[in-house]
C-alpha positions as CSV (number, residue, x, y, z in Angstrom):
1,M,22.1,27.3,-61.5
2,L,19.7,24.7,-60.1
3,K,17.7,25.9,-57.1
4,K,17.3,23.9,-53.9
5,T,13.8,22.7,-53.6
6,S,12.0,22.5,-50.2
7,K,9.7,19.7,-51.4
8,K,10.2,16.7,-49.2
9,P,10.7,13.3,-51.0
10,H,7.8,11.0,-51.1
11,Y,8.5,7.3,-50.5
12,R,6.8,4.3,-49.2
13,G,8.2,2.1,-46.5
14,K,8.2,-1.1,-48.6
15,S,9.8,-2.8,-51.5
16,G,9.2,-1.0,-54.8
17,C,8.9,2.4,-53.3
18,I,8.8,5.2,-55.8
19,N,10.0,8.8,-56.0
20,L,13.1,8.2,-53.9
21,P,15.8,10.8,-54.2
22,Y,18.7,9.8,-56.5
23,G,21.5,8.3,-54.6
24,W,19.3,6.3,-52.2
25,K,17.7,2.9,-52.3
26,W,15.3,0.7,-50.3
27,T,16.7,-2.4,-48.6
28,E,14.1,-5.1,-48.1
29,G,16.0,-6.9,-45.4
30,N,16.5,-4.0,-43.0
31,K,13.4,-2.2,-44.1
32,T,15.4,1.1,-44.3
33,I,16.7,3.6,-46.9
34,V,20.4,3.5,-47.6
35,K,22.8,5.2,-50.0
36,D,23.1,3.7,-53.5
37,P,26.8,3.7,-54.5
38,Q,26.1,3.5,-58.3
39,E,23.6,6.4,-58.3
40,Q,26.0,8.4,-56.2
41,K,28.6,8.0,-58.9
42,N,26.1,9.0,-61.6
43,I,25.3,12.2,-59.6
44,S,29.0,13.0,-59.2
45,L,29.6,12.5,-62.9
46,G,26.6,14.6,-64.0
47,R,27.6,17.5,-61.7
48,R,31.2,17.5,-63.1
49,L,29.9,17.6,-66.7
50,R,27.4,20.3,-65.8
51,R,30.1,22.5,-64.3
52,K,32.0,22.2,-67.6
53,G,29.1,23.8,-69.3
54,L,27.6,20.8,-71.0
55,S,23.9,20.9,-71.8
56,L,21.4,18.2,-70.8
57,S,21.6,16.6,-74.3
58,Q,25.4,16.6,-74.2
59,I,25.4,15.0,-70.7
60,K,23.0,12.4,-72.1
61,A,25.4,11.6,-74.9
62,Q,28.3,11.3,-72.4
63,F,26.3,8.9,-70.2
64,E,25.4,6.7,-73.2
65,A,29.0,6.7,-74.4
66,R,30.2,5.6,-71.0
67,N,27.4,3.0,-70.6
68,V,26.1,4.6,-67.4
69,L,23.1,2.7,-66.1
70,N,20.0,4.6,-64.8
71,R,17.6,3.6,-62.0
72,A,16.0,1.1,-64.3
73,R,19.4,-0.5,-64.8
74,D,19.6,0.3,-68.5
75,A,21.6,3.0,-70.5
76,S,18.6,4.7,-72.1
77,W,18.8,8.3,-70.8
78,T,16.7,11.3,-71.8
79,P,17.3,15.0,-71.2
80,E,14.4,15.0,-68.8
81,S,15.9,12.1,-66.8
82,I,19.2,14.0,-66.7
83,R,17.4,17.1,-65.4
84,I,15.7,15.1,-62.7
85,L,19.0,13.5,-61.7
86,L,20.7,16.9,-61.3
87,T,17.7,18.4,-59.5
88,R,16.9,15.8,-57.0
89,H,20.4,15.1,-55.8
90,I,20.4,18.5,-54.2
91,L,17.5,17.6,-51.9
92,T,18.2,17.3,-48.2
93,P,19.5,13.8,-47.4
94,I,17.2,11.4,-45.7
95,W,19.2,11.4,-42.4
96,Q,19.0,15.1,-42.3
97,L,15.2,15.0,-42.9
98,R,14.8,12.6,-40.0
99,K,16.9,14.8,-37.7
100,D,14.7,17.8,-38.7
101,R,11.6,15.9,-37.8
102,M,13.0,14.7,-34.5
103,D,14.1,18.3,-33.6
104,A,10.6,19.5,-34.4
105,H,9.1,16.7,-32.3
106,L,11.3,17.6,-29.3
107,R,10.5,21.3,-29.7
108,A,6.8,20.4,-29.6
109,E,7.3,18.2,-26.5
110,K,9.2,21.0,-24.7
111,K,6.5,23.4,-25.5
112,A,3.8,21.1,-24.2
113,Q,5.8,20.6,-21.0
114,R,6.1,24.4,-20.5
115,E,2.4,24.7,-21.1
116,A,1.8,22.0,-18.5
117,R,4.0,23.7,-15.9
118,R,2.6,27.1,-16.5
119,V,0.5,28.0,-13.5
120,P,-2.9,29.3,-14.6
121,V,-3.9,32.6,-13.2
122,V,-6.2,31.5,-10.4
123,A,-6.8,33.6,-7.4
124,L,-6.1,32.1,-4.0
125,N,-9.7,32.8,-3.0
126,E,-11.2,31.1,-6.1
127,P,-14.6,29.7,-4.9
128,D,-14.6,26.7,-7.3
129,P,-12.4,23.9,-5.7
130,V,-11.8,22.3,-9.0
131,K,-10.3,25.4,-10.6
132,W,-8.5,26.2,-7.4
133,G,-6.9,22.8,-7.3
134,Q,-5.9,22.9,-10.9
135,G,-4.3,26.3,-10.5
136,H,-2.5,25.7,-7.2
137,L,-1.8,22.0,-6.6
138,L,0.6,19.5,-8.2
139,N,0.9,15.8,-8.7
140,R,3.9,14.0,-7.2
141,D,5.6,13.9,-10.6
142,G,5.5,17.7,-10.8
143,S,2.6,18.0,-13.3
144,R,-0.4,20.2,-12.7
145,R,-3.2,18.6,-10.7
146,A,-6.1,17.4,-13.0
147,Y,-9.2,15.8,-11.7
148,W,-11.2,12.8,-13.1
149,P,-14.9,13.4,-13.8
150,H,-16.0,11.5,-10.7
151,Q,-13.7,13.7,-8.6
152,V,-15.1,16.9,-10.1
153,D,-18.6,15.8,-9.1
154,D,-17.5,15.2,-5.5
155,L,-15.5,18.5,-5.2
156,R,-18.4,20.6,-6.4
157,A,-21.1,18.9,-4.3
158,Q,-22.6,21.4,-1.8
159,D,-24.5,18.9,0.3
160,E,-24.1,19.1,4.1
161,N,-23.6,15.4,4.6
162,I,-21.7,13.3,2.1
163,I,-20.5,9.7,2.5
164,H,-18.5,7.5,0.2
165,L,-18.5,3.8,-0.7
166,D,-15.2,3.5,-2.5
167,G,-12.8,1.0,-3.8
168,R,-9.1,1.4,-3.6
169,D,-7.1,3.8,-5.9
170,V,-9.9,6.1,-6.9
171,G,-8.5,9.4,-5.7
172,K,-10.0,9.8,-2.2
173,T,-6.8,11.4,-0.7
174,A,-6.5,13.9,-3.6
175,D,-10.1,15.0,-3.1
176,L,-9.9,15.2,0.7
177,S,-6.6,17.2,0.7
178,T,-8.0,19.6,-2.0
179,L,-11.2,20.3,-0.1
180,A,-9.3,20.9,3.2
181,L,-6.8,23.3,1.7
182,H,-9.4,25.1,-0.4
183,Y,-11.6,25.6,2.6
184,A,-8.7,26.8,4.8
185,L,-7.4,29.3,2.3
186,T,-10.8,30.7,1.1
187,T,-12.5,31.0,4.5
188,N,-11.5,33.6,7.1
189,K,-11.2,32.1,10.6
190,G,-12.6,28.8,9.5
191,T,-12.0,25.6,11.5
192,G,-11.7,22.1,10.0
193,L,-11.0,18.6,11.4
194,I,-9.4,15.8,9.4
195,A,-10.1,12.6,11.2
196,A,-9.1,9.0,10.7
197,S,-9.4,5.8,12.6
198,L,-5.7,5.1,12.7
199,N,-2.6,7.3,12.9
200,G,-1.1,5.8,9.7
201,Q,-4.1,6.8,7.6
202,L,-4.0,10.3,9.1
203,L,-0.3,10.7,8.3
204,S,-0.8,10.0,4.6
205,I,-3.2,12.9,4.3
206,L,-0.9,15.2,6.4
207,E,2.0,14.3,4.1
208,E,0.0,15.1,1.0
209,I,-1.1,18.5,2.4
210,Q,2.5,19.3,3.5
211,F,3.8,18.4,0.0
212,Q,1.3,20.8,-1.6
213,I,2.3,23.6,0.8
214,E,6.0,23.1,0.1
215,Q,5.6,23.1,-3.6
216,N,3.6,26.3,-4.0
217,P,5.1,29.5,-2.7
218,K,1.7,31.1,-2.3
219,L,0.5,28.3,-0.1
220,D,3.7,28.3,1.8
221,S,3.5,32.0,2.6
222,S,-0.1,31.5,3.8
223,I,1.1,29.6,6.9
224,A,0.9,31.8,10.0
225,V,4.0,32.7,11.9
226,S,4.2,33.1,15.7
227,K,5.7,36.0,17.6
228,N,8.9,34.0,17.9
229,G,9.2,33.6,14.1
230,H,8.1,30.0,14.1
231,R,5.7,28.7,11.5
232,K,2.4,27.5,13.1
233,F,2.7,24.0,11.6
234,Q,2.5,21.9,14.7
235,R,3.0,18.2,14.8
236,L,3.0,17.2,18.5
237,P,1.0,16.3,20.4
238,Y,-1.5,16.5,17.6
239,P,-0.9,17.9,14.1
240,R,-2.3,21.4,13.6
241,I,-1.9,24.0,10.8
242,E,-2.8,27.7,11.2
243,F,-3.1,30.1,8.3
244,T,-2.6,33.8,8.0
245,N,-6.4,34.3,7.5
246,G,-7.1,32.8,10.9
247,S,-8.2,29.4,9.6
248,V,-7.0,26.3,11.4
249,L,-6.9,22.6,10.3
250,Y,-6.8,20.0,13.0
251,F,-5.6,16.4,12.5
252,R,-6.8,13.7,14.9
253,S,-6.8,9.9,15.0
254,A,-9.8,8.4,16.7
255,G,-8.2,5.7,18.8
256,T,-10.6,3.4,20.6
257,Y,-12.9,5.9,22.3
258,G,-12.3,9.1,20.3
259,E,-10.9,11.0,23.3
260,A,-8.9,13.3,20.9
261,F,-12.2,14.6,19.4
262,R,-13.8,15.8,22.6
263,S,-12.1,19.2,23.0
264,L,-12.9,20.4,19.4
265,H,-15.7,22.3,17.8
266,V,-15.3,22.9,14.1
267,D,-17.1,24.0,11.0
268,R,-16.0,21.2,8.7
269,I,-15.1,17.5,9.2
270,W,-13.5,15.2,6.7
271,V,-13.2,11.6,7.8
272,D,-10.9,9.1,6.1
273,E,-11.6,5.3,6.4
274,G,-14.8,6.0,8.4
275,A,-15.8,2.4,8.3
276,W,-13.2,1.6,10.8
277,L,-14.1,4.2,13.5
278,S,-15.4,2.7,16.7
279,E,-18.9,3.5,17.9
280,E,-17.5,5.5,20.8
281,A,-15.4,7.5,18.4
282,W,-18.4,8.3,16.2
283,R,-20.3,9.6,19.1
284,A,-17.5,11.9,20.1
285,L,-16.9,13.0,16.5
286,R,-20.4,14.0,15.7
287,Q,-20.5,16.5,18.6
288,C,-17.4,18.2,17.3
289,L,-19.4,19.6,14.4
290,K,-21.0,23.0,14.9
291,A,-24.6,23.7,13.9
292,G,-24.7,24.4,10.1
293,G,-21.3,22.6,9.6
294,K,-20.6,20.1,6.9
295,M,-19.2,16.5,7.1
296,R,-17.7,14.3,4.5
297,V,-16.8,10.6,5.1
298,Y,-14.5,8.7,2.7
299,S,-14.0,5.0,3.2
300,T,-13.7,1.6,1.8
301,P,-16.6,-0.5,3.2
302,N,-15.7,-3.5,5.4
303,G,-19.0,-5.4,5.4
304,L,-19.8,-4.7,9.1
305,R,-23.5,-4.0,9.6
306,N,-23.8,-2.9,13.2
307,T,-21.8,0.3,12.7
308,T,-22.6,4.0,12.3
309,Y,-20.9,4.0,8.9
310,Y,-23.2,1.4,7.5
311,R,-26.3,3.2,8.9
312,L,-25.2,6.5,7.3
313,T,-24.8,4.9,3.9
314,E,-28.4,3.7,4.1
315,S,-29.7,7.1,5.3
316,S,-31.8,9.3,3.1
317,R,-30.3,12.4,4.8
318,W,-26.8,11.6,3.4
319,R,-25.7,11.8,-0.2
320,V,-23.8,8.7,-1.1
321,F,-21.0,8.5,-3.7
322,R,-20.1,5.1,-5.0
323,W,-16.6,4.8,-6.6
324,P,-15.5,1.3,-7.6
325,S,-11.9,0.8,-8.5
326,W,-12.6,0.5,-12.2
327,I,-13.8,4.1,-12.3
328,N,-10.1,5.0,-12.4
329,P,-9.1,5.8,-16.0
330,A,-5.9,3.8,-15.6
331,W,-7.9,0.6,-15.0
332,T,-6.9,-2.3,-17.3
333,Q,-8.0,-5.8,-18.0
334,D,-4.7,-7.1,-16.6
335,R,-5.2,-5.2,-13.3
336,E,-8.7,-6.7,-13.1
337,A,-7.4,-10.2,-13.7
338,D,-4.7,-9.8,-11.1
339,L,-7.1,-8.6,-8.4
340,L,-9.7,-11.3,-9.3
341,E,-7.0,-14.0,-8.8
342,F,-5.7,-12.3,-5.6
343,Y,-9.1,-11.9,-3.9
344,G,-10.6,-15.2,-5.1
345,G,-13.3,-14.0,-7.6
346,R,-16.0,-11.4,-7.7
347,G,-18.1,-13.1,-5.0
348,S,-15.3,-12.8,-2.4
349,A,-15.5,-10.3,0.4
350,G,-12.1,-8.8,-0.6
351,W,-13.2,-8.0,-4.1
352,Q,-16.6,-6.6,-3.0
353,H,-15.0,-4.4,-0.3
354,E,-11.6,-3.3,-1.7
355,V,-12.4,-3.2,-5.4
356,A,-16.2,-2.9,-6.0
357,G,-16.7,-0.6,-3.0
358,E,-19.8,-2.5,-1.8
359,H,-20.9,-3.6,1.6
360,G,-21.1,-7.1,0.1
361,A,-21.3,-10.1,2.4
362,V,-21.8,-9.5,6.1
363,S,-18.3,-9.1,7.8
364,Y,-17.2,-9.1,11.4
365,G,-14.2,-7.7,13.1
366,A,-11.6,-10.4,13.7
367,F,-10.1,-8.7,16.8
368,S,-11.5,-6.4,19.4
369,A,-10.2,-2.8,19.0
370,E,-10.7,-2.1,22.7
371,C,-8.7,-5.2,23.7
372,F,-5.9,-4.5,21.2
373,E,-5.6,-0.8,22.3
374,R,-5.1,-2.0,25.9
375,C,-2.1,-4.1,24.7
376,L,-0.2,-1.2,23.2
377,R,2.8,-0.2,25.3
378,D,6.0,1.7,25.0
379,V,8.4,-1.1,24.4
380,L,11.9,0.4,24.8
381,E,13.8,-2.4,23.2
382,Y,11.6,-2.7,20.2
383,R,13.2,-2.3,16.8
384,K,11.9,-2.5,13.2
385,V,14.4,-3.6,10.6
386,T,13.6,-3.3,6.8
387,I,15.7,-5.4,4.4
388,T,15.2,-5.3,0.6
389,G,16.5,-7.5,-2.2
390,Q,18.6,-4.6,-3.5
391,E,20.6,-4.5,-0.3
392,L,21.6,-8.2,-0.9
393,A,21.9,-8.0,-4.7
394,D,25.7,-7.6,-4.7
395,C,26.4,-10.6,-2.4
396,S,28.0,-13.3,-4.6
397,T,28.4,-16.1,-2.0
398,E,26.4,-17.4,1.0
399,Q,29.0,-16.1,3.3
400,D,28.7,-12.6,1.9
401,T,24.9,-12.8,2.3
402,A,25.2,-14.0,5.9
403,N,27.6,-11.2,6.7
404,R,25.4,-8.6,5.1
405,L,22.3,-9.9,7.0
406,E,24.2,-9.9,10.3
407,M,25.2,-6.3,9.7
408,L,21.6,-5.2,8.8
409,L,20.0,-7.1,11.7
410,N,22.6,-6.1,14.3
411,V,21.2,-8.3,17.0
412,P,23.5,-9.4,19.8
413,V,23.1,-12.7,21.7
414,Q,20.5,-12.3,24.3
415,D,19.3,-14.3,27.3
416,G,15.7,-15.2,28.0
417,T,12.8,-17.0,26.5
418,F,11.9,-15.9,22.9
419,W,9.4,-17.0,20.3
420,I,9.6,-16.3,16.6
421,G,6.7,-16.1,14.1
422,A,7.2,-15.8,10.4
423,D,4.9,-15.1,7.4
424,L,6.9,-15.7,4.3
425,G,5.7,-14.3,1.0
426,Y,6.9,-14.9,-2.5
427,T,9.8,-12.8,-3.8
428,R,7.5,-9.9,-4.8
429,D,5.5,-10.1,-1.5
430,P,6.6,-8.8,1.9
431,T,7.9,-11.2,4.5
432,E,7.4,-10.5,8.2
433,L,9.6,-12.0,11.0
434,L,8.6,-11.2,14.5
435,V,10.5,-11.9,17.7
436,F,8.6,-12.0,21.1
437,R,10.2,-12.0,24.5
438,E,8.3,-14.0,27.2
439,S,8.4,-12.6,30.7
440,G,6.8,-13.9,33.9
441,G,3.9,-12.6,35.9
442,E,5.4,-9.3,36.9
443,M,2.3,-7.2,36.0
444,T,0.7,-5.0,38.5
445,K,-2.8,-3.6,38.6
446,D,-1.6,-0.2,37.4
447,K,0.1,-1.7,34.4
448,L,-2.7,-4.0,33.6
449,Q,-5.7,-1.8,33.9
450,R,-6.0,1.3,31.7
451,T,-8.7,3.7,32.7
452,N,-10.4,6.0,30.2
453,E,-12.6,8.9,30.2
454,G,-16.3,8.0,30.5
455,E,-15.6,4.5,32.0
456,A,-17.7,5.3,35.0
457,N,-20.7,5.9,32.8
458,R,-20.3,2.6,31.1
459,Q,-19.8,0.2,34.0
460,S,-21.5,-0.1,37.3
461,A,-19.7,-0.3,40.6
462,I,-20.1,-4.1,40.6
463,D,-18.6,-4.4,37.2
464,N,-15.6,-2.3,38.3
465,L,-15.1,-4.5,41.3
466,Q,-15.3,-7.7,39.3
467,S,-12.9,-6.2,36.7
468,T,-10.4,-5.3,39.5
469,I,-10.5,-8.8,41.0
470,I,-10.0,-10.4,37.6
471,D,-7.1,-8.1,36.8
472,N,-5.4,-8.9,40.0
473,L,-5.8,-12.6,39.4
474,Q,-4.4,-12.3,35.9
475,S,-1.4,-10.3,37.1
476,A,-0.4,-13.4,39.1
477,I,-0.7,-16.0,36.5
478,C,-0.2,-14.6,33.0
479,N,3.0,-14.5,31.0
480,L,3.7,-11.5,28.8
481,Q,4.7,-11.9,25.1
482,S,6.3,-8.6,24.2
483,L,7.2,-7.9,20.5
484,V,10.9,-6.8,20.6
485,L,11.9,-7.1,16.9
486,R,10.1,-6.9,13.6
487,V,12.0,-7.7,10.4
488,H,10.2,-6.5,7.3
489,M,11.7,-8.0,4.1
490,E,10.8,-7.2,0.4
491,G,12.1,-8.8,-2.7
492,V,14.2,-11.3,-0.7
493,S,14.6,-14.9,-2.0
494,Y,13.7,-17.9,0.3
495,P,17.4,-19.1,0.8
496,Q,18.2,-15.6,2.1
497,I,15.1,-15.7,4.3
498,A,16.2,-19.0,5.7
499,Q,19.6,-17.5,6.5
500,C,17.9,-14.6,8.3
501,I,15.9,-17.0,10.5
502,G,19.1,-18.9,11.3
503,I,20.8,-15.7,12.4
504,L,17.8,-14.7,14.5
505,D,17.7,-18.1,16.2
506,G,21.5,-17.8,16.8
507,A,20.9,-14.6,18.7
508,F,17.7,-15.4,20.6
509,S,17.8,-19.2,20.8
510,A,14.1,-19.3,20.3
511,A,12.0,-21.8,22.3
512,G,9.8,-22.2,19.3
513,I,9.5,-20.9,15.7
514,G,6.2,-20.9,13.8
515,V,6.2,-20.5,10.0
516,D,3.4,-20.1,7.5
517,N,3.7,-22.9,5.0
518,G,2.2,-20.7,2.3
519,G,4.4,-18.9,-0.3
520,N,8.0,-19.7,0.4
521,G,7.3,-21.3,3.8
522,V,7.6,-24.9,2.7
523,A,10.9,-24.4,1.0
524,V,12.3,-22.4,3.9
525,V,11.2,-25.0,6.5
526,Q,12.7,-27.8,4.4
527,E,16.1,-25.9,4.1
528,L,16.3,-25.2,7.8
529,L,15.5,-28.9,8.7
530,T,17.6,-30.7,6.1
531,L,20.6,-28.7,5.1
532,D,23.9,-29.5,6.9
533,K,24.8,-25.9,7.6
534,Y,21.7,-25.5,9.8
535,R,22.1,-28.8,11.7
536,P,24.0,-27.2,14.6
537,R,20.9,-25.1,15.3
538,A,18.8,-28.2,15.9
539,F,15.6,-26.8,14.5
540,S,13.8,-30.2,14.7
541,G,11.2,-30.0,17.4
542,R,11.4,-26.2,17.6
543,L,10.5,-25.3,14.0
544,H,6.9,-25.8,13.0
545,G,5.3,-25.1,9.6
546,F,1.6,-24.5,9.6
547,D,-1.0,-24.9,6.8
548,F,-3.6,-22.3,7.5
549,G,-6.2,-24.3,5.6
550,S,-5.7,-27.5,7.5
551,V,-7.5,-28.8,10.6
552,T,-6.0,-29.1,14.1
553,Q,-7.0,-31.6,16.7
554,I,-7.8,-30.0,20.1
555,P,-7.8,-32.3,23.2
556,L,-10.8,-32.0,25.5
557,P,-10.9,-33.0,29.2
558,D,-13.0,-36.2,28.6
559,G,-10.3,-37.6,26.3
560,S,-12.0,-36.7,23.0
561,D,-10.8,-34.4,20.4
562,A,-12.4,-31.3,18.9
563,R,-11.5,-30.5,15.3
564,K,-10.9,-26.8,14.5
565,R,-9.5,-25.1,11.5
566,T,-6.0,-24.0,12.0
567,K,-6.4,-20.4,11.1
568,E,-9.5,-20.1,13.3
569,L,-7.6,-21.7,16.2
570,M,-4.7,-19.3,15.8
571,T,-7.1,-16.3,15.7
572,S,-8.9,-17.5,18.9
573,L,-5.5,-17.9,20.6
574,I,-4.6,-14.3,19.7
575,N,-8.1,-13.0,20.9
576,G,-7.7,-14.9,24.2
577,A,-4.2,-13.4,24.7
578,L,-5.5,-9.9,23.9
579,Q,-8.3,-10.3,26.4
580,R,-5.9,-11.4,29.1
581,R,-3.4,-8.7,27.9
582,E,-0.7,-11.3,27.5
583,L,0.5,-9.8,24.2
584,V,2.3,-6.5,24.2
585,F,2.8,-4.5,21.0
586,P,4.8,-1.3,20.5
587,A,2.6,1.8,20.3
588,E,5.1,3.5,18.0
589,D,4.6,1.0,15.1
590,R,1.1,2.0,13.9
591,E,1.3,-0.4,11.0
592,I,0.7,-3.3,13.4
593,A,-2.4,-1.6,14.7
594,D,-3.6,-0.8,11.2
595,Q,-3.5,-4.5,10.3
596,F,-5.1,-5.8,13.5
597,L,-7.9,-3.3,13.5
598,T,-8.8,-3.7,9.8
599,Q,-8.9,-7.5,9.7
600,T,-12.4,-8.9,9.1
601,Y,-14.0,-12.2,8.4
602,T,-17.1,-13.5,6.7
603,L,-19.0,-16.7,7.0
604,S,-19.4,-18.8,3.9
605,N,-21.4,-22.0,4.4
606,G,-20.3,-22.1,8.0
607,I,-16.6,-21.5,7.1
608,V,-14.8,-18.5,8.4
609,V,-13.0,-16.6,5.6
610,Y,-10.6,-13.8,6.7
611,S,-9.9,-10.7,4.7
612,K,-6.7,-10.8,2.6
613,G,-3.9,-8.4,1.8
614,N,-3.0,-6.3,4.8
615,D,-2.4,-9.2,7.2
616,H,1.3,-10.2,7.0
617,V,2.1,-9.2,10.6
618,I,-1.1,-10.9,11.9
619,D,-0.2,-14.1,10.2
620,A,3.3,-14.0,11.8
621,V,1.7,-13.5,15.2
622,R,-0.7,-16.4,14.4
623,C,2.2,-18.7,13.7
624,M,4.0,-17.6,16.9
625,M,1.0,-18.3,19.1
626,L,0.3,-21.8,17.7
627,A,4.0,-22.7,17.9
628,R,4.0,-21.6,21.6
629,E,0.9,-23.7,22.3
630,K,2.4,-26.7,20.4
631,S,5.6,-26.4,22.4
632,N,3.6,-26.7,25.6
633,Q,3.5,-30.5,25.9
634,D,0.9,-30.4,28.7
635,W,-1.6,-28.8,26.4
636,F,-1.2,-31.4,23.7
637,D,-0.3,-34.6,25.4
638,D,-1.9,-34.4,28.9
639,R,-4.8,-32.5,27.4
640,T,-4.8,-30.1,30.4
641,P,-5.0,-26.4,29.4
642,T,-2.3,-24.2,31.0
643,R,-4.8,-21.5,31.6
644,P,-8.6,-21.2,31.3
645,P,-9.9,-20.3,27.9
646,L,-12.2,-17.3,27.4
647,P,-15.7,-17.4,25.8
648,L,-14.4,-15.6,22.7
649,M,-12.0,-18.5,22.1
650,F,-15.0,-20.8,21.7
651,A,-17.0,-18.4,19.5
652,T,-16.0,-20.1,16.3
653,F,-15.8,-23.8,17.6
654,G,-17.8,-26.2,15.5
655,G,-20.0,-28.8,17.2
656,E,-20.1,-30.2,20.7
657,K,-21.3,-26.9,22.2
658,D,-22.6,-28.5,25.3
659,K,-19.3,-30.1,26.2
660,Q,-17.5,-26.9,25.5
661,Q,-19.8,-24.7,27.5
662,E,-19.5,-27.2,30.4
663,Y,-15.7,-27.1,30.1
664,W,-15.7,-23.3,30.2
665,S,-18.0,-23.1,33.2
666,E,-15.8,-25.5,35.1
667,H,-12.6,-23.6,34.4
668,K,-14.3,-20.2,35.0
669,M,-15.1,-21.3,38.5
670,R,-11.5,-22.4,39.0
671,F,-10.4,-19.1,37.7
672,F,-12.3,-17.1,40.2
673,I,-11.4,-19.2,43.2
674,R,-7.7,-19.6,42.4
675,E,-5.5,-18.5,45.3
């Protein structure tokens, strides 16, 4: 009896392949191996004859008598070829061989996954933060935490003062969370502070630490428990985590003056986005660190030179790590090309700061953090609505889309004066629609003036008196613009955006609507002004599309015009309103504060260039402010300003400085003597 051989068949994946098992052939068209019906018949005939007891020579004679063709397609058989025929047909079929290889591959994959999930035996008090993190922390996809080479250098650095100049997506949050957890769990009664300039930045770190604690039972059981049985994982008024070994981690956002830092004294400080901390916050933060403590600062540079962050990066007493975005192993040429196109080349401030992690060109803050913080209020009627393209994907008709948008927006018809600003991105970019309610001069001194700790040390009695007089005058003349609705849209086409604006206008009857002509803006404005279904809304005269790169004519008292770039004019209008506290933003939506406080600009050949990316809400506010100014006919036709401008509004005017200074001085006197 013939024995089954375990030798696998050898074949080549091309025409003319050799050593194929009998019964199979190569097809050139499909580039695959398939059964050969003729050879299958030969195999069946040979097996029947062999079972009858015929020898190889006798089978050869039977094949020749029956004119059976071999693989060479002739009838010349030999006993050896008969033996090969009867031997090789018993081999495992090709499909079975493929299945066996697939099964072996799957088994190897499962084994690798089990090895990856296997927790190394690492003690909870392991002194090496790299080994500790690899043994106890996970990535968001469930795999074990692994650190890139540049992260390993940072984690194992023992310097007392370390500061970073980093691009985006280089692993800052992973390092910071690892160091904080490692310190808390390996130090008895240690205290650490995780600080950030904005609450949104702080929450991302808190979420990462909470995720790691929830995924690892050892870490979860290390959280201390109060006498009442509650875990000491506090979120309000400030996040705080206490561990069983007595260590405590504090989480504080800086705010404008760093008031939240003043009551703390800790052994470790980790700062996220330190470039955006105000100077007052830096002064309060440094005194939180005990003698002999260590501080690490992670941040993407913003180009500002007159800041503590910039001075520390230039200090010889601080060790500086520089992580450009391309240090990430996942960096590709396509990613580089996309970012170069987005930021406008390697010489742009956006590329230098966000990608290269360099100070780059000198930058300036576009908005005053102090003025903006004073405009944050608890707006009870404020709502944020998020709409994605997936929520509208199953709408087959325009009416279905309109009904779905009305359901998602859920805005009733309201009375009052409203203004709408819109920044419309492409389908893949976010769209922001903002609705502001205008209210009259109902402000009081208590609502208008916010005191803060340490103000007496910064201002003299005369300054306080002057500030009080100005505040009282402002309360009688200014109109408040309060943000009451924010519609954030992603993946929504421009016809649907136009429908959304139509629905909002139907509910609020906006006095004016400003739209950024970039992206889908031109198409949306054209639809709203020309399509018959929007004619009842009478958008003509109320809807304005603005080109940020254009120039706007500004009337002066002597009858002449001053030319100012549109985006600079919009920004100066916002700065003036922030100084007069005419804009009111909801304190609960920290994304708005994040955008305003991180917006910078650079000067290139005398032209102001604003930072890109995180500015969609700001652009919507810009459009609203200019639409409101344009709707005021006195300002444009009679060339008489409705309220006196502030010096900051003229900071970026070009030319005719003498006329502008004279104009400001005249109105400043009117402002102080107004009854």
